C-alpha positions as CSV (number, residue, x, y, z in Angstrom):
1,M,-4.9,3.3,-37.6
2,T,-3.9,0.5,-35.3
3,I,-4.2,1.2,-31.6
4,D,-2.5,-0.7,-28.8
5,M,-5.3,-1.4,-26.4
6,S,-3.0,-2.9,-23.7
7,Q,-2.2,0.5,-22.2
8,F,-5.9,1.2,-21.8
9,F,-6.6,-2.1,-20.2
10,Q,-3.8,-1.4,-17.7
11,V,-5.4,2.0,-16.9
12,F,-8.7,0.2,-16.3
13,F,-7.0,-2.4,-14.1
14,D,-5.2,0.3,-12.0
15,E,-8.3,2.4,-11.6
16,A,-10.5,-0.6,-10.8
17,E,-8.1,-1.7,-8.0
18,E,-8.2,1.8,-6.5
19,L,-12.0,1.9,-6.6
20,L,-12.2,-1.5,-4.9
21,A,-9.8,-0.3,-2.2
22,E,-11.9,2.9,-1.7
23,K,-15.1,0.9,-1.6
24,E,-13.7,-1.4,1.1
25,K,-12.5,1.6,3.1
26,V,-15.9,3.3,3.0
27,L,-17.8,0.0,3.8
28,L,-15.6,-0.6,6.9
29,A,-16.3,3.0,8.2
30,V,-20.0,3.2,7.3
31,D,-22.5,3.7,10.2
32,I,-25.0,0.8,9.6
33,S,-27.7,2.3,11.8
34,S,-27.6,5.7,10.2
35,P,-25.5,5.6,7.0
36,D,-24.3,8.9,5.4
37,P,-25.9,9.3,2.0
38,E,-22.5,10.4,0.7
39,D,-21.0,7.1,1.8
40,L,-23.8,5.1,0.0
41,N,-23.4,7.2,-3.1
42,A,-19.6,6.6,-3.0
43,I,-20.0,2.9,-2.8
44,F,-22.6,2.9,-5.5
45,R,-20.5,4.9,-7.9
46,A,-17.5,2.6,-7.3
47,A,-19.6,-0.4,-8.4
48,H,-21.1,1.6,-11.3
49,S,-17.6,2.8,-12.4
50,I,-16.2,-0.7,-12.4
51,K,-19.2,-2.0,-14.2
52,G,-18.9,0.6,-17.0
53,G,-15.2,0.0,-17.5
54,A,-15.6,-3.8,-17.5
55,S,-18.4,-3.5,-20.0
56,T,-16.4,-1.2,-22.2
57,F,-13.5,-3.7,-22.3
58,G,-15.8,-6.8,-22.6
59,L,-15.0,-8.2,-19.2
60,N,-18.4,-9.8,-18.9
61,D,-17.8,-11.8,-15.7
62,M,-17.1,-8.6,-13.8
63,T,-20.0,-6.8,-15.4
64,E,-22.4,-9.5,-14.3
65,V,-21.3,-9.3,-10.6
66,T,-21.3,-5.5,-10.5
67,H,-24.7,-5.3,-12.2
68,I,-26.3,-7.3,-9.4
69,L,-24.3,-5.4,-6.8
70,E,-25.2,-2.0,-8.3
71,S,-28.9,-2.9,-8.3
72,L,-28.9,-3.8,-4.6
73,L,-26.8,-0.7,-3.7
74,D,-29.3,1.5,-5.7
75,K,-32.2,0.2,-3.6
76,I,-30.3,1.0,-0.4
77,R,-29.2,4.5,-1.3
78,K,-32.7,5.4,-2.5
79,G,-34.2,4.3,0.9
80,E,-36.1,1.3,-0.5
81,M,-34.2,-1.1,1.7
82,A,-32.5,-0.6,5.0
83,L,-28.7,-1.1,5.2
84,T,-27.8,-4.1,7.5
85,A,-24.6,-5.7,8.7
86,E,-25.5,-8.6,6.4
87,H,-25.4,-6.2,3.5
88,V,-22.0,-4.9,4.5
89,D,-20.6,-8.4,4.8
90,A,-22.0,-9.3,1.3
91,F,-20.5,-6.2,-0.2
92,L,-17.1,-7.0,1.3
93,I,-17.3,-10.5,-0.1
94,A,-18.3,-9.1,-3.5
95,K,-15.2,-6.8,-3.4
96,D,-13.0,-9.8,-2.8
97,I,-14.6,-11.7,-5.8
98,L,-14.2,-8.6,-8.0
99,K,-10.5,-8.4,-7.0
100,M,-10.1,-12.1,-7.8
101,Q,-11.6,-11.6,-11.2
102,L,-9.5,-8.5,-11.8
103,D,-6.3,-10.4,-11.0
104,G,-7.5,-13.2,-13.3
105,H,-7.7,-10.8,-16.3
106,R,-4.6,-8.9,-15.4
107,L,-2.2,-11.6,-14.1
108,G,-3.8,-14.8,-15.4
109,T,-4.4,-16.1,-11.8
110,P,-7.2,-18.7,-11.3
111,V,-10.7,-17.6,-10.6
112,D,-12.9,-19.7,-8.3
113,Q,-16.1,-19.8,-10.4
114,D,-18.0,-21.5,-7.6
115,A,-17.3,-18.6,-5.3
116,V,-18.4,-16.2,-8.0
117,A,-21.7,-18.0,-8.4
118,D,-22.1,-18.1,-4.6
119,V,-21.7,-14.3,-4.3
120,R,-24.1,-13.7,-7.2
121,M,-26.8,-15.8,-5.5
122,L,-26.1,-14.1,-2.2
123,L,-26.6,-10.6,-3.7
124,Q,-29.7,-11.8,-5.7
125,S,-31.3,-13.2,-2.5
126,L,-30.6,-10.0,-0.6
127,S,-32.1,-7.9,-3.4
128,Q,-35.3,-10.0,-3.1
129,D,-35.6,-9.9,0.7
130,V,-37.6,-6.7,0.6
131,I,-40.5,-5.9,-1.8
132,P,-39.4,-2.9,-3.9
133,V,-41.3,0.4,-3.5
134,K,-41.2,0.8,-7.2
135,A,-43.1,-1.8,-9.2
136,P,-40.9,-3.0,-12.1
137,V,-42.3,-3.0,-15.6
138,A,-40.9,-5.6,-18.0
139,S,-41.0,-3.6,-21.3
140,F,-39.7,-0.3,-22.6
141,D,-42.4,-0.1,-25.3
142,G,-44.9,2.0,-23.4
143,K,-44.7,5.3,-21.5
144,S,-43.4,3.5,-18.4
145,G,-40.1,1.8,-17.6
146,P,-38.5,-0.4,-15.1
147,H,-38.3,2.3,-12.5
148,S,-41.7,4.1,-13.0
149,N,-42.3,5.9,-9.7
150,S,-45.2,5.1,-7.6
151,A,-47.8,7.7,-6.6
152,N,-46.1,8.5,-3.3
153,E,-42.7,9.2,-4.8
154,T,-41.9,12.6,-6.4
155,Y,-39.1,13.7,-8.7
156,T,-37.7,17.2,-9.1
157,T,-36.6,17.1,-12.8
158,C,-37.8,15.7,-16.1
159,F,-35.1,15.2,-18.8
160,Q,-35.8,14.8,-22.5
161,I,-32.9,12.8,-23.9
162,K,-32.4,12.5,-27.7
163,L,-30.0,9.7,-28.7
164,P,-28.4,9.1,-32.1
165,A,-28.8,5.8,-34.0
166,L,-27.7,2.9,-31.7
167,T,-27.7,-0.9,-31.9
168,P,-30.6,-2.5,-30.0
169,N,-28.1,-3.9,-27.4
170,D,-26.5,-0.4,-26.8
171,L,-30.0,1.2,-26.6
172,S,-31.2,-1.4,-24.2
173,A,-28.0,-1.0,-22.1
174,I,-28.5,2.8,-21.9
175,I,-32.2,2.6,-21.0
176,S,-31.3,0.0,-18.3
177,E,-28.6,2.2,-16.8
178,L,-30.7,5.4,-16.9
179,G,-33.5,3.5,-15.3
180,L,-31.4,3.2,-12.1
181,L,-31.6,7.0,-11.8
182,G,-35.4,7.2,-11.7
183,A,-38.5,6.6,-13.9
184,I,-37.5,6.1,-17.6
185,S,-39.9,6.0,-20.6
186,K,-39.3,5.8,-24.4
187,E,-41.3,8.4,-26.4
188,G,-40.3,6.9,-29.8
189,T,-37.9,6.9,-32.7
190,A,-37.9,9.3,-35.6
191,D,-35.2,9.9,-38.3
192,D,-32.9,7.5,-36.4
193,V,-33.2,9.6,-33.3
194,T,-34.6,7.9,-30.1
195,T,-36.2,10.1,-27.5
196,L,-36.3,9.1,-23.9
197,V,-38.0,10.9,-21.0
198,L,-36.3,10.5,-17.5
199,R,-37.9,11.7,-14.3
200,T,-35.2,11.8,-11.6
201,N,-33.7,13.6,-8.6
202,E,-30.2,13.2,-10.1
203,T,-28.3,15.7,-12.3
204,Q,-27.5,16.1,-16.0
205,D,-23.9,15.2,-15.1
206,D,-25.0,11.7,-14.1
207,I,-26.9,11.2,-17.4
208,I,-23.8,12.3,-19.4
209,A,-21.6,10.0,-17.3
210,I,-23.7,7.0,-18.0
211,C,-24.2,7.7,-21.8
212,S,-20.5,8.5,-22.4
213,F,-19.6,4.8,-21.9
214,I,-21.5,3.9,-25.1
215,L,-21.7,7.1,-27.3
216,N,-20.0,10.4,-27.9
217,P,-21.3,13.1,-25.6
218,D,-21.4,15.5,-28.6
219,D,-24.2,13.4,-30.0
220,L,-26.4,13.9,-27.0
221,Q,-29.3,16.4,-27.0
222,I,-30.7,17.0,-23.5
223,S,-33.5,19.4,-22.4
224,T,-34.7,19.7,-18.9
225,Q,-38.0,20.7,-17.3
226,D,-38.3,21.6,-13.7
227,L,-41.4,19.6,-12.5
228,Q,-42.3,22.5,-10.4
229,G,-41.4,25.2,-12.9
230,A,-40.9,26.1,-16.6
231,N,-39.2,24.1,-19.3
232,T,-35.6,25.0,-19.9
233,P,-34.2,23.5,-23.1
234,Q,-30.5,22.9,-23.2
235,P,-29.6,21.3,-26.6
236,N,-26.2,19.7,-27.1
237,F,-25.4,19.8,-23.4
238,Q,-21.8,18.9,-22.6
239,S,-20.4,18.7,-19.1
240,E,-16.9,19.9,-18.5
241,D,-16.6,18.5,-15.0
242,E,-17.7,14.9,-14.7
243,L,-17.8,12.8,-17.9
244,G,-17.0,9.1,-17.5
245,Y,-15.6,7.3,-14.5
246,G,-11.9,7.7,-14.8
247,F,-10.8,4.9,-17.1
248,F,-10.0,6.9,-20.2
249,E,-7.5,9.7,-19.3
250,P,-4.7,8.4,-21.6
251,I,-7.1,8.3,-24.6
252,E,-7.8,12.1,-24.5
253,S,-4.5,13.1,-25.9
254,M,-4.4,10.4,-28.6
255,F,-7.4,11.5,-30.8
256,S,-8.4,14.6,-32.6
257,S,-11.0,16.8,-30.9
258,D,-12.9,17.0,-34.2
259,S,-14.2,13.5,-34.3
260,G,-14.5,10.4,-32.2
261,S,-12.6,7.3,-33.0
262,T,-13.7,3.7,-33.1
263,V,-11.5,0.8,-32.0
264,I,-12.0,-3.0,-32.0
265,N,-12.3,-4.5,-28.6
266,P,-9.6,-7.2,-28.3
267,V,-11.6,-9.3,-25.9
268,E,-14.6,-9.5,-28.3
269,P,-13.3,-8.7,-31.8
270,N,-16.8,-8.0,-33.2
271,V,-17.7,-5.3,-30.6
272,T,-16.9,-1.7,-31.4
273,T,-16.7,1.0,-28.8
274,N,-16.9,4.8,-29.3
275,L,-14.1,6.5,-27.4
276,L,-14.2,10.0,-25.9
277,T,-12.7,12.9,-27.8
278,S,-9.7,14.8,-26.6
279,K,-11.8,17.8,-25.5
280,T,-13.8,15.6,-23.1
281,E,-12.3,15.8,-19.6
282,V,-12.7,12.6,-17.6
283,K,-12.7,12.5,-13.9
284,N,-13.4,9.9,-11.2
285,P,-16.6,10.5,-9.2
286,I,-15.6,8.1,-6.4
287,K,-12.6,10.4,-5.8
288,K,-15.0,13.3,-5.6
289,E,-17.2,11.4,-3.1
290,V,-14.5,10.0,-0.9
291,E,-11.5,12.3,-1.2
292,K,-12.8,15.8,-1.8
293,S,-9.9,17.2,0.2
294,H,-7.4,15.6,-2.2
295,A,-9.0,16.8,-5.4
296,S,-6.3,19.4,-6.3
297,Q,-3.6,16.9,-5.4
298,E,-5.1,14.2,-7.5
299,A,-5.1,16.5,-10.6
300,S,-1.4,17.1,-10.2
301,T,-0.2,13.5,-10.1
302,I,0.9,11.1,-12.8
303,R,1.2,7.3,-12.8
304,V,4.8,6.1,-13.4
305,G,6.0,2.6,-13.5
306,I,8.3,1.6,-10.6
307,E,11.0,0.3,-13.1
308,K,11.4,3.8,-14.4
309,V,11.9,5.2,-10.9
310,D,14.4,2.5,-10.1
311,Q,16.3,3.3,-13.3
312,L,16.3,7.0,-12.5
313,I,17.6,6.2,-8.9
314,N,20.3,4.0,-10.3
315,L,21.5,6.7,-12.7
316,I,21.5,9.3,-9.9
317,G,23.7,6.8,-7.9
318,E,26.1,6.7,-10.8
319,L,26.1,10.5,-11.0
320,V,26.9,10.7,-7.2
321,I,29.8,8.4,-7.7
322,T,31.1,10.4,-10.7
323,Q,30.8,13.6,-8.7
324,A,32.8,12.0,-5.8
325,M,35.5,11.0,-8.3
326,L,35.7,14.6,-9.6
327,E,35.9,16.0,-6.1
328,Q,38.7,13.6,-5.2
329,R,40.7,14.4,-8.4
330,T,40.4,18.2,-7.8
331,Q,41.7,17.9,-4.2
332,E,45.2,17.5,-5.8
333,L,45.0,20.8,-7.7
334,D,46.4,24.2,-6.6
335,P,43.4,26.0,-5.0
336,I,44.7,29.4,-6.2
337,A,45.4,28.5,-9.8
338,N,42.2,26.5,-10.1
339,E,39.8,28.6,-8.0
340,R,37.0,28.8,-10.6
341,L,37.2,25.1,-11.4
342,L,37.1,24.2,-7.7
343,S,34.2,26.6,-7.2
344,S,32.3,24.9,-10.0
345,V,33.0,21.4,-8.6
346,S,31.7,22.6,-5.2
347,H,28.6,23.9,-6.8
348,L,28.1,20.5,-8.6
349,T,28.5,18.7,-5.3
350,R,25.7,20.7,-3.7
351,N,23.4,20.3,-6.7
352,T,24.1,16.5,-6.9
353,R,23.2,16.1,-3.3
354,D,20.0,18.0,-3.7
355,L,19.1,16.0,-6.8
356,Q,19.9,12.8,-5.1
357,E,17.5,13.7,-2.2
358,A,14.8,14.8,-4.5
359,V,14.9,11.6,-6.6
360,M,15.1,9.4,-3.5
361,S,11.9,11.1,-2.2
362,I,10.1,9.8,-5.4
363,R,10.4,6.2,-4.0
364,M,8.9,7.3,-0.7
365,M,5.4,6.1,-0.1
366,P,3.0,6.9,2.8
367,M,2.5,4.2,5.4
368,D,-1.2,4.3,4.6
369,Y,-0.3,1.9,1.8
370,V,0.4,-0.6,4.6
371,F,-2.1,0.5,7.2
372,S,-5.1,0.4,4.7
373,R,-4.7,-3.4,4.5
374,F,-5.5,-4.0,8.1
375,P,-9.1,-2.7,8.9
376,R,-10.6,-5.5,6.9
377,M,-8.3,-8.1,8.4
378,V,-8.9,-6.9,11.9
379,R,-12.7,-6.9,11.4
380,D,-12.8,-10.4,10.0
381,L,-10.4,-11.9,12.5
382,A,-12.1,-10.3,15.5
383,T,-15.5,-11.6,14.3
384,K,-14.0,-15.1,13.8
385,L,-12.5,-15.1,17.4
386,G,-15.7,-13.6,18.9
387,K,-13.9,-10.5,20.0
388,K,-14.6,-6.8,19.7
389,V,-11.7,-4.7,18.5
390,E,-11.5,-0.9,17.8
391,F,-8.7,-0.4,15.3
392,V,-7.0,3.1,15.0
393,T,-4.0,4.3,13.1
394,H,-1.7,7.3,13.6
395,G,0.8,8.8,11.2
396,A,-0.5,7.1,8.0
397,S,1.0,9.9,6.0
398,T,4.5,9.1,7.3
399,E,6.7,8.1,4.3
400,L,9.0,5.1,3.9
401,D,11.0,3.8,1.0
402,K,8.8,1.6,-1.3
403,G,11.2,-1.3,-1.1
404,L,10.9,-1.4,2.7
405,I,7.2,-0.7,2.7
406,E,6.5,-3.9,0.7
407,R,8.8,-5.9,3.0
408,I,7.2,-4.6,6.2
409,V,3.7,-5.8,5.4
410,D,4.2,-9.4,6.4
411,P,5.9,-8.7,9.7
412,L,3.2,-6.2,10.7
413,T,0.5,-8.7,9.7
414,H,2.0,-11.3,12.1
415,L,2.1,-8.7,14.9
416,V,-1.4,-7.5,14.3
417,R,-2.8,-11.1,14.2
418,N,-0.9,-12.0,17.4
419,S,-2.3,-8.9,19.2
420,I,-5.9,-9.8,18.3
421,D,-5.4,-13.5,19.1
422,H,-3.2,-13.5,22.2
423,G,-3.3,-9.9,23.4
424,I,-6.9,-8.7,23.4
425,E,-9.2,-10.7,25.6
426,L,-12.8,-11.9,25.0
427,P,-15.5,-9.3,25.8
428,A,-16.6,-11.1,29.0
429,A,-13.1,-11.3,30.3
430,R,-12.5,-7.6,29.6
431,L,-15.7,-6.6,31.4
432,Q,-14.7,-8.8,34.4
433,A,-11.3,-7.0,34.5
434,G,-13.0,-3.6,34.5
435,K,-12.2,-2.8,30.9
436,H,-14.4,-1.8,28.0
437,E,-15.7,-4.9,26.2
438,A,-14.0,-3.7,22.9
439,G,-10.3,-3.9,22.9
440,K,-8.2,-1.1,21.3
441,L,-5.5,-1.9,18.7
442,S,-3.5,0.9,17.2
443,L,-0.8,1.2,14.5
444,S,1.4,4.3,14.5
445,A,4.3,5.5,12.4
446,A,6.6,8.5,12.9
447,H,10.0,9.8,11.8
448,Q,12.8,9.9,14.3
449,G,16.1,11.2,12.9
450,G,17.0,9.0,9.9
451,N,14.6,6.2,11.0
452,I,10.9,5.5,11.0
453,I,9.4,4.1,14.2
454,I,6.4,1.8,13.8
455,E,4.4,0.7,16.9
456,V,1.8,-2.0,17.3
457,T,-0.1,-1.4,20.6
458,D,-3.0,-3.2,22.2
459,D,-4.7,-2.8,25.6
460,G,-5.0,-6.5,26.2
461,G,-3.8,-8.8,28.9
462,G,-0.1,-8.2,28.3
463,L,2.7,-10.8,28.3
464,H,2.9,-13.3,31.1
465,R,6.5,-13.5,32.4
466,E,6.1,-16.8,34.2
467,K,4.5,-18.5,31.2
468,I,7.3,-17.3,28.9
469,L,10.1,-18.4,31.3
470,A,8.5,-21.8,31.8
471,K,8.1,-22.3,28.1
472,A,11.7,-21.1,27.5
473,K,13.1,-23.7,30.0
474,Q,10.9,-26.4,28.4
475,N,12.5,-25.5,25.0
476,G,16.0,-25.7,26.4
477,L,16.8,-22.0,26.3
478,V,19.2,-20.6,28.9
479,V,17.1,-18.4,31.2
480,S,17.1,-17.3,34.8
481,D,14.5,-15.8,37.2
482,S,16.8,-12.7,37.6
483,M,16.4,-11.7,33.9
484,S,14.9,-8.3,33.3
485,D,11.4,-8.0,31.8
486,S,12.8,-6.7,28.5
487,E,15.1,-9.7,28.2
488,V,12.2,-12.1,29.0
489,W,10.0,-10.4,26.4
490,L,12.7,-10.9,23.7
491,L,12.4,-14.7,24.3
492,I,9.2,-14.8,22.3
493,F,11.3,-14.2,19.2
494,A,13.2,-17.5,19.6
495,P,12.5,-20.0,16.8
496,G,9.5,-22.3,17.5
497,F,8.5,-20.4,20.7
498,S,4.8,-20.2,21.5
499,T,2.8,-20.1,24.7
500,A,-0.5,-20.8,23.0
501,E,-2.4,-23.6,24.7
502,A,-4.0,-24.7,21.5
503,V,-2.9,-24.6,17.9
504,T,-5.4,-22.8,15.6
505,D,-5.4,-21.6,12.1
506,V,-4.8,-18.1,13.4
507,S,-1.6,-18.6,15.5
508,G,0.0,-20.9,18.0
509,R,2.4,-22.9,15.9
510,G,5.4,-20.8,17.0
511,V,6.3,-19.9,13.4
512,G,6.0,-16.2,13.0
513,M,7.7,-14.1,15.7
514,D,11.2,-15.4,14.9
515,V,10.5,-14.8,11.2
516,V,9.3,-11.3,12.1
517,K,12.5,-10.5,13.8
518,R,14.7,-12.0,11.1
519,N,12.9,-10.0,8.4
520,I,13.2,-6.8,10.3
521,T,16.8,-7.3,11.1
522,A,17.5,-8.1,7.4
523,M,16.1,-4.6,6.7
524,G,18.5,-3.0,9.1
525,G,15.8,-2.6,11.7
526,V,15.5,-3.3,15.5
527,V,12.5,-4.7,17.4
528,D,11.7,-3.8,21.0
529,I,8.8,-4.9,23.3
530,R,7.2,-3.1,26.2
531,S,4.5,-4.9,28.2
532,A,2.6,-4.7,31.5
533,K,0.4,-7.5,32.8
534,G,-3.3,-6.6,32.4
535,L,-2.6,-3.3,30.6
536,G,-1.3,-4.3,27.2
537,T,1.7,-4.6,24.9
538,T,3.6,-2.3,22.6
539,I,6.0,-3.7,20.0
540,T,8.2,-1.1,18.4
541,I,10.0,-1.4,15.1
542,S,12.8,1.0,14.1
543,L,13.8,1.0,10.4
544,P,16.1,3.1,8.2
545,L,14.1,5.3,5.9
546,T,15.8,3.8,2.8
547,L,18.2,1.0,2.0
548,A,19.4,2.6,-1.2
549,I,21.7,5.1,0.5
550,L,23.4,4.7,3.9
551,D,25.7,6.7,6.1
552,G,28.9,4.7,6.5
553,M,32.2,4.8,8.3
554,S,35.2,3.9,6.0
555,I,37.6,1.6,7.8
556,K,40.9,0.2,6.5
557,V,42.3,-3.4,6.9
558,G,45.6,-4.0,5.1
559,E,45.1,-2.4,1.6
560,E,41.3,-2.9,1.7
561,I,38.7,-0.3,2.5
562,Y,35.3,-1.5,4.0
563,I,32.2,0.4,4.8
564,L,30.7,0.0,8.2
565,P,27.0,1.2,8.5
566,L,27.0,4.0,10.9
567,G,23.8,2.9,12.6
568,F,25.6,0.0,14.3
569,V,28.6,2.0,15.5
570,V,28.7,3.0,19.2
571,E,32.2,4.3,19.5
572,S,35.8,3.7,18.5
573,L,39.0,3.5,20.6
574,Q,42.5,2.3,20.8
575,P,42.8,-0.3,23.6
576,T,45.8,-0.8,25.8
577,T,47.6,-4.2,26.1
578,Q,46.2,-4.7,29.6
579,D,42.6,-4.4,28.2
580,I,43.0,-7.4,25.9
581,K,42.3,-10.8,27.5
582,E,42.6,-14.3,26.1
583,I,39.9,-16.9,26.8
584,N,41.0,-20.5,26.2
585,G,39.4,-21.9,23.1
586,K,37.1,-18.9,22.8
587,G,39.3,-16.2,21.4
588,R,40.0,-12.7,22.8
589,V,37.9,-10.1,24.6
590,V,38.5,-6.4,25.1
591,K,37.6,-4.6,28.3
592,V,35.6,-1.4,27.7
593,R,34.5,0.4,30.9
594,D,34.2,-2.8,33.1
595,E,32.5,-4.7,30.3
596,Y,34.2,-7.5,28.4
597,L,33.3,-7.6,24.7
598,P,34.3,-10.2,22.1
599,L,37.1,-9.0,19.8
600,I,36.6,-9.7,16.1
601,P,39.7,-9.2,14.0
602,L,38.4,-8.4,10.5
603,Y,41.6,-9.6,8.8
604,E,40.9,-13.1,10.1
605,C,37.2,-12.9,8.9
606,F,38.3,-12.1,5.3
607,D,41.7,-13.8,5.2
608,I,43.8,-10.7,4.3
609,R,47.2,-9.5,5.4
610,P,46.7,-6.7,8.0
611,K,49.0,-3.8,8.9
612,F,48.7,-4.6,12.6
613,T,48.1,-7.9,14.3
614,K,48.2,-6.5,17.9
615,P,44.9,-4.8,18.9
616,S,46.8,-2.2,20.9
617,D,48.5,-1.0,17.7
618,G,45.3,-0.6,15.7
619,I,41.7,0.6,16.3
620,T,38.7,-1.2,17.8
621,V,35.2,-0.1,16.7
622,I,32.5,-1.0,19.2
623,V,29.3,-2.1,17.4
624,E,25.9,-3.1,18.7
625,V,23.2,-5.3,17.2
626,D,20.0,-6.3,19.1
627,G,21.4,-5.2,22.4
628,K,24.6,-7.3,21.9
629,K,28.0,-5.6,21.6
630,A,31.3,-6.6,20.0
631,A,34.6,-4.9,19.1
632,L,35.8,-5.0,15.5
633,F,39.6,-4.8,15.2
634,V,40.8,-2.7,12.2
635,D,43.9,-1.0,11.1
636,D,42.6,2.5,10.7
637,L,39.6,4.8,10.4
638,V,39.4,6.6,7.0
639,G,36.4,8.8,7.4
640,Q,32.6,9.1,7.2
641,Q,30.5,9.4,4.1
642,Q,27.2,8.7,2.4
643,V,27.4,5.7,0.1
644,V,25.1,4.4,-2.7
645,V,24.3,0.7,-2.0
646,K,24.8,-1.7,-4.8
647,N,23.4,-5.3,-4.7
648,I,26.4,-7.7,-4.7
649,E,24.4,-10.9,-5.0
650,S,22.9,-10.0,-8.4
651,N,26.3,-8.9,-9.7
652,Y,28.5,-11.6,-8.2
653,R,27.3,-14.0,-5.5
654,K,26.4,-14.1,-1.8
655,V,29.5,-13.3,0.4
656,P,29.4,-14.2,4.1
657,G,29.7,-11.1,6.3
658,I,29.0,-8.7,3.4
659,S,25.6,-7.1,2.8
660,G,26.4,-5.0,-0.4
661,A,29.0,-2.9,-2.1
662,T,29.6,0.7,-3.2
663,I,31.9,2.6,-5.5
664,L,34.4,5.0,-3.9
665,G,35.5,8.4,-5.2
666,D,38.6,6.9,-6.7
667,G,36.5,4.4,-8.7
668,G,37.4,1.4,-6.5
669,V,34.8,-1.0,-5.1
670,S,34.3,-1.1,-1.4
671,L,32.4,-3.9,0.4
672,I,29.7,-3.0,3.0
673,L,29.9,-5.1,6.2
674,D,27.0,-7.2,7.4
675,V,27.5,-6.5,11.1
676,S,24.8,-8.9,12.3
677,A,26.4,-11.8,10.4
678,L,29.8,-10.9,11.7
679,L,28.5,-11.0,15.3
680,R,26.7,-14.3,14.8
681,S,29.8,-15.9,13.4
682,A,31.9,-14.6,16.3
683,R,29.5,-16.1,18.8
């Protein structure tokens, strides 16, 4: 039987990436002066899990790093060595190296071998800084092993472990791994059965978990003796709760429960690996350690490729269009003669809408996917700048469309870096200003109507109005001292704008804030700034929950129907002739409640023959983008509807003033207006 191992490699890669993320999360939160044993166990198990999986798949470079890392972690969790800030820094560096190695195997990206060697030497040196409490023994031949306990250390349980015939390498690996749990000794080998004795404070589940990487748990025989009580034999022990470390779930359903199966490792063709049988349930101990509250949720989730979700969403979009066509066709029928048909179509409409909302929710991801990237960055950047920063998040469970979540990472990274570099002061300056020496930086997310509101807040020095105005004048921007604070703050989004006195590798080049605003505007979002000198700054981003579906207003120009995103629409009205004014060389404006707005005739933008050429005969729709208003001159308003957005660039080409397209109920294609581009061209 030929088995495709690629799917199992992918499971290992995904699980290892999750474990590395969890490890970093726990490391950043650990109390160095008084670490929680549960946290230390969670970090150890993460390293041990990755080591076991990497060893199984023959990824020896990762195995070597995790072996040294695991040994050092084991000393710390057993109290043989005190946890220090230097340890935490080394563990974080090791996490980065393992991630680089993981990407090298999965994506073929380059791996810096010098950096790998450096972190191995660093971990080795830290391991040797303190003399171990347990004296190591070099050989397994006698009654003592590499972790024989000293006279002042006691163990609660003695396990007798009988192993089937194994290769010398596999036997050595198992003895080495079990030695991490306590004092290991080898009693001997008879009839191809090797007997080990392990004195430990750990559980049988831990022994099963370690051995299951190399042999079938059915082949194990374990008996226990309470070192303070009677012997309790438990032959053929098999755990139902915690076998393995989460890398083999897909294998369970592929093999018979009657016998194990052997596959050839594609990385090292001469190495064979015994896989777990289908009656062996595999779980992930790091989840148990770190996310006990999510245990039931974890058991009810499946991993699905994003391309499958996108395909499903596309099909639902087509279904919505078909349903709209049916609804439009049935409007021409006699409601009395076709009552049952119309009732069925109405029922189909409700079900289609519910199905559409349910499928769209699949693409929604919690903001924690974004927020979890920042604690490490904040820690490293604050250390580099000599600042102290307390980082907090709110609303990490708030959901946003996956497509937007990936695009919001870079803008938020710019904002967070700027807050640390420019906003939060040095500890001495904060103390002098009567503040706590550690600045506070917070990220929050919350739903508000059909939008998500993301805020980046710091309690630093705030924006300096005079500096910004002076720099704006120096850059040739049109400014005045009478400008409101909100208008002045928006100047920092001008291209090339920076008030930094020195250019550093952190910020100050003036390339960032304009890109932030451009990216957020491209996502249909809006940026706002609130700041008070000496008290801090809050930058607010408002984004639509999804770009796959939008609420639109159908407008008609000539024989064409366009979709105007409802989020930009302020109001619509029919102006009088007196309200229209001509400005020499600059087009026309329309007066709306003592405010003159530029008039944009859509028929001129798209070169089509309109029904009306006089604004007083048609309709003007007032739209607003980034605080600037304009009036779109159209022939008529058709109605309001939800539309499924289709990408026009991948199907045709980029069209100025158009952001996408949709299919109407009659099967015709309608273009979605890019309001921001229209206003820019008008200016």
